[in-house]
N, C-alpha and C positions, 0 to 999 in steps of 0.2 A: 606662536601658534602651536596648539597641542593637537596631536593626532590620537584619535580614539581607536584602539585596536581591539577587535572582538575576537575572542578565542572560543571555539566550540559553538554549539547550537544556542540559539536564543530561547528555545522552549524545551522543557524537559520531555524526554521520550521514555515510554514505559515498555518493558519487554512484554511480548505477547505470545508468539509461537502458534498462531491460529491459521488453519488452512483457509484459503480464499480463492475465488475465481477472478480472473482478469480477462477482459475482452476489449477489443478496439471499439471506441464509441461509434465508429462508422459501420462496424460489423459485429453487433453484440451476440449473434448466435454462435460464433466460434470462440469458445472459452478455453483458457488454460488454467490449470491448477497451480497455485503458488502458496508460499507460507509467509504471512506477515510476521516479521521478526520483532519489530517494535513500532510503536505508534505515538503520535502527538496530536494536538488539536488541529494542526494544519498539514499533516503529512504522515507517511508511513514508509517503512523499508520492507521490501519483499524479496524473497529468494525465489527465483523462477528458472525454468530451463531455456526460455526464449529470450532473445535480445530484443528490447523495445527501444524505439527511436526517441531520443530526447525531444520534447515538445509535442509528442503524440498524446492524444486524449484517450483515456481508458475508462471503462466501467469496472468498478471493484465491488464484488458481492460476497457475502458469506456462502459457504457451501450449501446452505439450505436454499439459496437463491431467492429468499423472501424479499430482499431489498437490494439497492445498489447505490453507490456514490460515484460521482465523476471526479477523475483525477488527471493531472498532467504529469508526464514523465519528466522529472528534473534531471536524473542521470541514470545511466545503466552501465555497469562495469561487469566484465567477464570475471568470474571468481575462479572457476575451475573449468575443465574441458566442457562440461555439460551443465553449467549453471551460471546465472547472472545475479547480481545484486542491483535491485531497482529502487530508486528513490522516487516517491510520488508526492506531489504537492496537490492537496485537495482543493477542489473548486466548490465554493459555498459550503464549507463544512461548519458544523456547530461544535462547540466545546463538548468533549465527551462522546463524540459520535461513535466511537468503537464499542461503547456499552450496548448499543443496539445490535451491532454485529455479534458481539459475544453472546447476547441473549438469543440470537437467531440460530446458534450452533446446536445441533442435536446433542443431547446428554446421554452418556452411558450409565444406565441404571443398574448395571450388573456387578 
């Protein structure tokens, strides 16, 4: 009998560095600013100041607040005294979803 050992992620992640808003799905009016550090078709990693409970559902939106996606907290690790690393698994995401977020960001034309 052979065992298949998987090392690393099964899908490629792309570096992003985009500011986003996070809000509890049950309380979408209270938002927190975070930074999406990398993305994939089914998830993203975010640096945030708040600890989010694994299993909790969040709404993720670009800072323009034009749209949002629903995500589930996969993990949350304390990084430093005042920051956490948050892994989000997207609910009903489409491949390339982050392109809509990136195009919703305001551009600096100066």
